[in-house]
C-alpha positions in Angstrom: 90.8 73.7 110.7 92.9 76.1 108.8 93.1 75.6 105.0 96.8 74.7 104.6 96.7 75.8 100.9 96.4 79.3 102.2 99.9 79.2 103.8 101.7 76.6 101.7 105.1 78.2 102.0 108.7 77.0 102.3 108.3 74.5 99.5 109.9 75.7 96.3 110.1 74.4 92.7 113.4 73.5 91.1 113.6 76.4 88.6 114.9 75.5 85.2 114.1 77.7 82.3 113.7 76.7 78.7 116.7 79.0 77.8 116.0 79.0 74.0 119.4 78.4 72.4 119.2 79.6 68.9 118.0 83.3 69.2 116.9 85.0 66.0 116.0 88.4 64.7 114.8 89.5 61.3 115.7 93.1 60.3 113.5 94.4 57.5 115.2 96.8 55.0 113.5 99.2 52.7 116.5 100.3 50.6 117.7 98.8 47.3 121.0 97.1 47.4 123.1 96.7 44.3 125.6 94.5 46.2 125.7 92.5 49.4 126.1 94.6 52.6 127.6 91.7 54.5 131.4 92.5 54.0 131.0 95.9 55.5 128.7 94.8 58.3 131.0 91.9 59.4 134.0 94.2 59.7 132.0 96.6 61.8 130.6 93.8 64.0 134.0 92.4 64.6 135.3 95.8 65.6 132.4 96.4 68.1 132.7 93.0 69.7 136.5 93.1 69.9 136.1 96.3 71.9 133.8 94.4 74.3 136.3 91.6 74.8 134.3 89.2 72.6 136.5 88.4 69.6 134.6 86.9 66.6 136.5 85.0 64.0 135.2 84.7 60.5 136.7 81.8 58.5 135.0 82.9 55.3 131.8 84.3 53.9 129.6 84.4 50.8 127.6 87.3 49.5 124.5 86.0 51.4 125.8 84.1 54.3 128.5 84.4 57.1 129.2 82.5 60.3 131.4 83.9 63.0 132.7 82.1 66.1 133.4 83.4 69.5 134.4 82.2 73.0 132.3 79.6 74.9 131.2 77.9 71.7 129.4 81.1 70.6 128.2 81.3 67.0 126.8 84.3 65.2 125.3 83.8 61.8 123.9 86.4 59.4 122.0 85.8 56.2 121.2 88.5 53.6 118.0 87.9 51.7 117.6 90.0 48.6 113.8 89.7 48.6 111.1 90.5 51.2 110.3 88.1 54.0 107.1 86.0 53.9 104.5 88.4 55.2 102.6 85.4 56.7 105.2 84.9 59.4 104.2 88.2 61.0 100.5 87.3 61.4 100.9 86.3 65.0 102.7 89.4 66.2 100.5 91.7 64.2 97.5 90.2 65.9 98.8 91.2 69.3 97.7 94.6 70.6 101.1 95.4 72.1 102.6 95.3 68.6 100.3 98.0 67.3 101.0 100.0 70.5 104.8 99.9 69.9 104.8 100.2 66.1 101.4 101.5 64.9 102.4 101.3 61.2 104.0 97.8 61.5 101.8 96.4 58.7 102.9 99.2 56.3 106.6 98.7 57.2 106.2 95.0 56.4 104.5 95.7 53.1 107.2 98.3 52.1 110.4 96.3 52.9 112.4 95.0 49.9 115.0 92.8 51.6 115.9 91.6 55.0 118.7 90.2 57.2 118.4 87.2 59.5 120.7 87.2 62.5 121.2 84.1 64.7 123.1 83.7 67.9 123.6 80.3 69.6 125.9 78.3 71.8 127.3 75.1 70.4 127.0 73.3 67.0 123.6 71.8 68.2 122.2 75.1 69.2 119.8 75.3 66.2 118.2 71.9 66.9 118.0 71.8 70.7 114.4 72.9 70.6 113.4 70.0 68.3 111.4 67.1 69.8 113.7 64.4 71.3 117.0 66.2 71.0 117.2 67.7 74.5 115.9 64.4 76.0 118.6 62.5 74.1 121.2 64.7 75.7 119.7 64.0 79.1 119.7 60.2 78.5 123.4 60.3 77.5 124.2 62.4 80.5 125.5 65.2 78.3 125.2 68.9 79.2 122.9 70.7 76.8 124.9 73.5 75.1 123.8 76.9 76.2 121.3 75.6 78.7 121.9 78.0 81.6 120.4 81.4 82.6 123.8 83.1 82.2 124.3 81.8 78.7 120.7 82.7 77.7 121.3 86.3 79.0 124.6 86.3 77.1 122.8 85.4 73.9 120.2 88.2 74.4 123.1 90.6 74.9 125.0 89.5 71.9 122.0 89.5 69.6 120.9 93.0 70.9 124.4 94.5 70.3 124.5 92.9 66.8 121.1 94.4 65.9 122.0 97.8 67.2 125.3 97.8 65.3 123.6 96.8 62.1 120.9 99.5 62.5 123.6 102.1 63.0 125.1 101.1 59.6 121.8 100.5 57.6 118.7 101.4 59.6 116.0 98.7 59.7 112.4 99.7 59.3 111.3 96.9 61.6 113.0 94.4 63.9 111.3 91.1 64.6 112.6 89.4 67.7 111.3 85.9 67.2 111.9 84.4 70.6 109.1 86.5 72.0 107.4 87.3 68.7 107.7 91.0 69.3 108.3 93.7 66.7 110.1 97.0 67.3 111.2 100.1 65.3 114.9 100.7 65.5 114.2 103.6 67.9 112.1 101.7 70.5 114.4 98.7 70.2 117.2 100.8 71.6 115.0 101.5 74.6 113.8 98.0 75.3 117.3 96.4 75.2 118.2 98.4 78.3 116.0 96.0 80.3 116.0 92.5 78.7 113.4 91.1 81.2 110.6 93.2 79.7 109.0 93.5 76.2 112.2 92.4 74.5 111.9 88.8 75.7 108.5 88.6 77.5 105.6 89.3 75.2 102.5 90.5 77.1 99.7 88.9 75.0 96.6 90.9 76.1 93.1 89.5 76.2 89.8 91.1 77.2 87.1 88.8 78.5 83.5 89.9 79.2 83.6 91.9 82.5 81.4 90.7 85.4 77.8 91.9 85.4 77.6 95.5 86.6 81.3 96.2 86.1 82.0 99.7 85.0 85.5 99.1 83.6 86.9 96.9 80.9 88.8 93.8 82.2 92.2 93.0 80.7 94.4 90.0 81.3 97.8 88.8 80.1 99.3 85.6 78.8 103.1 85.8 78.5 105.2 84.5 75.6 108.8 84.2 76.7 108.6 83.8 80.5 109.2 80.1 80.1 112.7 80.8 78.9 113.5 82.2 82.4 111.3 80.0 84.7 110.2 77.0 82.7 106.5 78.0 82.4 104.6 80.9 81.0 102.6 83.2 83.2 98.8 83.8 83.0 97.6 86.9 84.8 93.9 86.9 85.4 91.9 89.8 84.0 91.2 92.7 86.2 89.9 96.3 85.7 93.3 98.0 85.9 95.8 99.1 83.2 97.6 96.1 81.7 100.9 97.6 82.7 100.0 96.9 86.4 99.5 93.2 85.6 102.6 93.0 83.4 104.7 94.5 86.2 103.5 91.7 88.5 104.5 89.1 85.9 107.9 90.6 85.5 108.4 90.8 89.3 107.5 87.1 89.6 110.2 86.3 87.0 112.8 88.6 88.7 112.2 87.0 92.1 113.0 83.6 90.5 116.2 84.6 88.8 117.7 86.8 91.5 120.7 85.5 93.3 119.2 83.1 95.8 116.0 83.5 94.0 113.1 81.0 93.9 109.7 80.3 92.4 107.1 81.7 94.8 105.1 78.6 96.0 101.6 77.7 95.1 99.1 79.6 97.2 101.5 82.3 98.4 101.0 86.1 97.9 103.5 88.6 96.9 103.6 92.4 96.5 105.7 95.4 96.7 107.0 97.4 99.7 104.3 99.8 101.1 101.5 97.2 100.4 100.4 99.0 97.3 99.7 95.9 95.2 99.3 92.2 95.8 99.1 89.1 93.7 98.2 85.5 94.6 100.2 82.7 92.9 98.9 79.4 91.7 100.9 76.6 90.0 98.5 75.3 87.4 98.8 72.0 85.6 98.2 71.4 81.9 94.7 71.4 80.6 94.5 69.8 77.1 90.8 70.8 76.6 91.7 74.5 77.1 94.9 74.1 75.2 97.0 75.2 78.2 100.3 73.8 79.3 101.7 74.0 82.8 101.8 77.6 83.9 101.9 80.0 86.8 98.7 81.9 87.4 98.7 85.3 89.0 95.6 86.9 90.4 95.6 90.6 91.4 94.2 90.8 94.9 94.3 94.6 95.1 95.9 97.7 93.7 95.9 100.8 95.8 96.8 103.1 92.9 93.8 102.0 90.9 91.4 101.5 93.7 90.8 97.9 93.0 90.2 95.0 95.5 89.1 91.6 94.2 85.4 90.9 95.0 86.0 88.0 97.4 89.0 89.4 99.1 88.7 89.6 102.9 90.3 92.3 105.1 93.4 91.0 106.8 95.5 92.3 109.6 99.3 92.0 109.9 100.5 89.8 112.7 102.9 91.9 114.8 106.4 90.4 115.0 106.0 88.2 111.9 106.8 84.5 112.4 107.9 85.2 116.0 104.5 86.8 116.5 102.8 83.7 115.1 104.8 81.5 117.5 103.6 83.6 120.4 100.0 83.0 119.3 100.1 79.3 118.6 103.0 78.1 120.6 105.1 75.0 119.8 103.3 72.3 121.8 101.9 70.4 118.8 103.7 68.9 115.8 101.4 70.8 113.5 102.3 74.1 115.0 106.1 73.3 114.9 105.8 72.3 111.2 103.8 75.4 110.4 106.4 77.6 112.0 109.3 75.8 110.3 107.7 76.4 106.9 107.2 80.0 107.7 110.8 80.5 108.8 112.0 78.8 105.6 109.9 81.1 103.5 111.1 84.1 105.5 114.7 83.1 104.8 114.0 82.8 101.1 112.4 86.2 101.0 115.3 87.7 102.9 117.8 86.0 100.6 116.6 88.3 97.7 116.4 91.4 99.9 112.7 91.1 100.7 110.8 90.2 103.8 107.9 87.9 104.8 104.7 89.5 106.1 102.3 87.3 108.0 98.6 88.2 108.2 95.4 86.8 109.7 91.7 87.4 108.8 90.4 90.6 110.4 87.4 88.8 111.8 89.4 86.3 113.8 90.6 86.9 117.3 94.4 87.2 117.4 94.7 84.4 120.0 92.7 81.8 118.0 94.5 78.5 118.6 96.0 76.8 115.6 95.3 79.7 113.2 98.5 81.1 111.7 97.0 83.3 109.1 98.5 83.9 105.7 102.0 84.9 104.5 102.9 87.6 102.0 106.3 88.0 100.4 107.3 91.7 99.9 110.1 91.1 97.3 111.3 94.6 96.4 111.3 98.1 97.8 110.0 99.5 94.6 107.9 98.4 91.7 109.7 96.5 89.0 108.9 96.2 85.3 107.1 98.9 83.3 
């Protein structure tokens, strides 16, 4: 009997992201200020956003605080803090290897800064408290729409906050930018680079970990836990450790997110496999429930099956052959005489339609050691989502 978990396709999750409402950055400043920089900054920000068709009104300001209002209940708030930020709040990001890769002297920049700006972007008056326990559930109980709770509005907040940070840095360069939603730090230079692709290091922090490699392994194994993927797809992603560069695993995690948020996109079902055109890399997907003992919440687990570029194949992977003709080829093999066969074909056609809906295609395979005419055996299905690798 074929293991149906191997080909559990056509069943998709309802994809709702966390869509953090109040987005925040901290910009660390090294210069000495004899007066508040806010009046000049606000004028420049209004000029920039007006040109972009996003008028920001400013009812009033103090020397340390200003709140501006825009269309669609948009709120932009800036605070000027004359002293340094609490160094302790950076402990988490400084403990992440990716932070030292992006800003090797981040610790020194934090130590040197003398003042800082806090920039907030949110939708609606409740934007700053939507993440607090019970608030979002209260909105649901009352049948009220949560302000800013959509992918489009989340992406808009990312865009507004990015533009605000770049505008401020052009006026008074920051030594360090702390993007708190993903707990990432950037210099003003590499910030300009990462904002070009929001679904990347800007909003999805690749937290690297390095377990002990299997006995006899010649290479170091590296895995990834994301921080920020849940804003897009409702759960974080854990990529199991493998002896390949971390960027290969990170690209897989970003591809998984992009498949979900594409037009007609969807969460790849539990047990399915996805890769890139040309069959150069392949990941298996698992939907994993929370584990209190391990301190894990619900998440999506990706396992690298193989990477042609890095010569890696997972130890227990079995060679598989593509079924010619895809789902039609499977139908020729198993027929439609039984309810099980018809249900299997229906699920495959549904999965094929989903893949084609995002410009991809479904590839059906079978174990290489099975005869192609084996009755009732439909093999496995792979989704080839993109014609080229996405991510880093």
